[in-house]
N, C-alpha and C positions, 0 to 999 in steps of 0.2 A: 504494500500500500504506500502511495507516495506521500511526501510531507504535505503537499497541498491538500490532500484529502484528509489527513489526520488533523489538520488545522481548520477544517471546514467549519462553518457556522451551524451546520445541521446538528440537532440534538443527537446524543450518543446512540439511542436506540434506532433512530432513522439512519444514521451512518452505517451501522452494522447491517441493516436490512438492504441498504443500497449496494453495498460492496461485497456482501457474502456471496461466494460463487456457488450457485445451485447447479450441480453437475448431474446429468442424467445417468442413472444406473450405477452411481458410485457414492458411497457414504463419505463425508468429509468431517474430520475431527480437528481441523486446523485451528491454530491459535492466532488471533488478530490482536494487534496492539493499537489502541486509540488514545492519544493524549496521555501516554504513559501508563495506561491501565490495560491489563491483559484480560481478554475475553475468550474463554474456552468454549467454543460452540460445538456441542455434542447433542446426541439424542437422549442421553442418560438423564439430563435435568428434566426434560419433559416427561420421560418415563416415570421418574420418581414422583411427579405430580399427579400421576394416574392416567397419562395419555401415552400409548405405545405407538410411535410413528411407524415402526417396522410392520406391525400388524395392520395398521391403517393402510399402508402402501399395498400390502397383500390383498386387503379387502377391496381396494379400488380396482385392482386388476380383475378380481372375481366379479365385481359389479359390471365391468365392461363386458365380460363374457356372458353374463346373464342378459344384459340389456340388448346385446346383438341379436338375440333370438326374437326380438320384437321389431327389428329394423327392416324396412323395405327400401326401395330406391328413393323414396322421398327424404330419407335421412341422409344429410350431406356431411362429409368429413367427420364421421363418428368418433375418430381418434383425436379430434381437435380439442383444445382446452377452453375453459372459461364460459362457454355458452354452446347450447345445442343448435344445430341448423336443420331446418325442415323446409322442403320445397312444397308449396301449396299448389296442388294439381286438382283438376276435375271440377272446379267451380267457375262460374261465370262472373258473379258479383259476390264474392264471399264476405260474410259477416263473421268475424271471429267471436267466439263465445268462450268465456273462461270461468273457472270456479276453483276454489280451494277449500278443503275441509280436512279434518283429522278424525282418527278412530276413537280418540278420547280414552276413557278409563276402561274400555274393553281390553286394552293392552294388559291391564293388571290381572284380569281373569286369565288371559292367555298365558301370562308369565307363571301364574300359580299352577296351571295345568301343563306347562311346557309345550303348548301348541300354538305355533306362530303362523303357520301357512295360511290359515283362513283370514287372519287379520291383514296379511299382505294383500290378499284378494279384495278384502273389504275396502282397503284404502283406495284402490282403483275404482271399485264399483260405486262407492257412495258419491265420488266426484263425477263419474260418468253419468250416473242417474240425474245429477243436478243439471248438467248441460243438456241432457236428453229432454228435461222438462222445459227447455226453451226451443226444442226442435233441432238440436245440433248433432252433428256426427263427430265423435271424438277423433282427434288427430294425434296429439302427443301428450305425454305425461311426464311429470317430474315429481320426485319425492324428497322429503326431508325426514331423516331418521336421526334422533339423538338418543344416546344411551350412556349409562354410567360405566358398565364393564363390557368390553368387547368379547362376545362369544361367537366364534366363527360359525359354529353349527347353527346357532339361532339366526345369525344374519343370512346364512345360506337358505334356511327354511323360509325366512321372511321374504327374501328376494325372489325365491321360486314362486311364492304366492303373488307377488307384485307382477312378475312376468306373466304368469298364467292369467291374471286379471286383465293385463294389457292385450294379450293374444286373443282373449275371448271376444274383444270388441274391435280388434284391428287397430290398436293404439300403440304408438311407438314410445318406448321409454328412452328419452333422449338426454336426461340429465338428472341431477339431484345433489343433495348435500348429506353427508354422513358425518356426524359430530360425536366425539367422545367427550362427555361432560361429567367428570368425576365430582360427586357431591361431598360436602364436608363431613356428613355422617356415615359415608360408606355404603348407604343403601342403594339398591339397584333401581334404576328408573329408565323407562323408555317412552319416547314420544314419536308418533307417526303423523305426518301431515302430507297430503298429496295436492298436486296442482295439475289441472287438466285444461287443455285448450282444444276447442273444436270449432267447427264452422258450419254455416248454413247459408242457403240462398235467402235473400230478403223475403221472398214470398213463402219460404218454408218456416219462418218464425211464427210462433203462435201470436194471434192478435185478439186481445180480450174484447175488442169492440164488436167482434162477430158473435159473441155470446148473447143469448136472449132467453127470456122466461120460457120454461118448458124444455130446455135442453136437458139431456140425460147426464148423470154422473156414472161413470164406469170405473169400477174398482178392480185392482189387480192385487191378489193376495201377497202378503209378505211371507217370509220364511221364518219369522220369529222377531226378536227384538231389533234385528239389524245392528246399528251402531249407536243407538240412542237409549238413554235412561239408565246407563250402567252405574252411575254414581248412586242413584236411588236403589238399584238392585243390590249393590254391594253393601249398602246400609241396611236394607231389609234383612238380608241373610248374614250380615256381619262376617263377610268373607275374609276380611283382613285378620280378624282375631280367631276365626273358626274356618280355615280353608277346607277342612274335611267335608263341610256341607256341600261343596261342589261335587262330591262323589255320591251324594245322597240321591236316591230315586224317589220322586214324588208321584203320587197317584195321578194318572192321566198323561204323564210324560213317557215318551218312548226311550229316552236316554237319561243318564244322570244329569243333575242340574247343570253342571259345568259344560257338558256337551251341548245341552240345549241353548245355553247362553252364547256359545261360540259358533252356532250355526251361521253360515255365510249370509252376509247382506245380499239379498237377491239382486242380480243384475238384470235390468229390464230392457237394455238396449237391443239385444238380438230378437227379443219377442216383439217389441213395440215399433222398432224402426220401419218395418214394412207397412204399418198402418198409421203413421204419424199424420199423413194427409187427411185422415178422417177425424182428427181431433181439432177442437178449437182452443184447447188449453190442457196442460198436464201439470200435476202437482206431485212432487216427491215428498212423501209423508215422513219427515224426520223429526228433529226436536221441535216441540210445539204441537205435534200431533195434528189431527184433523182440524181442530179449532184454530190452530195457529198457521197452518200451511195453506188451507183452501182459500181463505180471503186474499192471499197474496196473488192469486191468478185471476180473480174475479173483478169485474168493474164495480165501482162504488155502489151502483144502484141494484146489484144482484146479490143474493145470498144462496148458499148451498144448503139443501135439506136432505139429510140422510135418512134412509128407511131402516129402522131398528130391526135387527134379525136378518138383514139381507146378505150378510156375510158371516162366516164363522170366525169367532175370536179364538185363537190358539190357546190351549190350556196353560201355557207358561204365564200368560197375563193374569189369568184367574188365580194362579198360585201366588204370584207376586202380590196381587191385591189382598188376598186372604192372609198371607204370612205377615205382611206389613200393615194390615188394616188401612190401606190407602184409599182415600176418597175416590169414588168412580170418576168424578169430574177431573181430578188430578191425573188419573190413569190416562185419560184421553188427551191430556195436555202434555204428557211426558212421552208416551209410547205411540206407536203406529196402530196398535190394537188390531192387527191383522190385515191392514191395507197398506201396502208399500207405495203404491202409485194410484192416483185418481185422475181420470181424464174427463173432459167435458166434450160432448159430441151432440150433433143434431139427432133428433128422434129417428130420422130416416136412415142414419148411418149405424145405428146400434146393431142391427142384425149382421151387417158386414163385419163389424168388429168381433162380435161373439162367434161368428162362423170361423174366423181366422184364428181367434185366440180362445180356446175352450175355457181357460181360467177366468176370462173376463166376466164380471158380474155387474148387473144394473143395481146400483146401491143408493140412488137418489136422483133428485132433480134440482 
């Protein structure tokens, strides 16, 4: 390092960052002297703080291998750094549609059971369902994963789920961030957040102004809790203090409680994409439930009226309500209560929808 550089007016930390030689494929433990002070730059200091850079480098290479399974010709320069590149093909006047959401505390149940694949799929699905609710086709996906302790097997399982979720809808995994964030108390923690970008033609986007009194509400059953309400569930069953309850079999459930809670968030894109042109609007029933999500797609002068008993409420919800003595109104505001998606359609289009989708149910007007 030259004298001019050591006498630079840059702060110490910035000078080190500017002149440290990052070499590809080689570890450097060189000593740099700046204004008479020795700075020994190694990976051991970071490792002692709880972050293993060697393991992170290995993980990055594995992520590239997993992600490549989702890439088509639209993904450009997949080996490039800093940002993913995607060529937008097949649209005349594309409108980009984006959404971001996380799996929430469902990750805690997954960690207690050691089952991570389903939440990787959930991460993709819940975001894809959100842009589907605007009429969009998913194009590419990015993820953010933070954890306290790096477990390669856990990460492989999680990544496999994310890749499967992307392949299910033809979506490319083109980037993301994986961060190791050791906590002061040493407890394990994981957070998953996904980001999806899709596109639609302007005339393919849902328009609430086309809705009118007498239109039908068509419901599409959920597979269970999906990814909402887990903080309440964990409180009701006291899973943090009594994790063994996750292995308990309740009357009415086909599996142990933990397995029921981790059932995949249903992906509606393959089912609904062919009939989107028959919908006037579509709501993804997540946090807030039917009372919170349906008004978001309706014009101010219309309200949704659901027919009691027109769809089956899965037993898991009845068990949660009973075990936690939860008010029925709160249940409907927290959980999907058996309907994962609800569409608005004209009366004349109902038969065409139910013919193509046997699961479809007329649940209100």
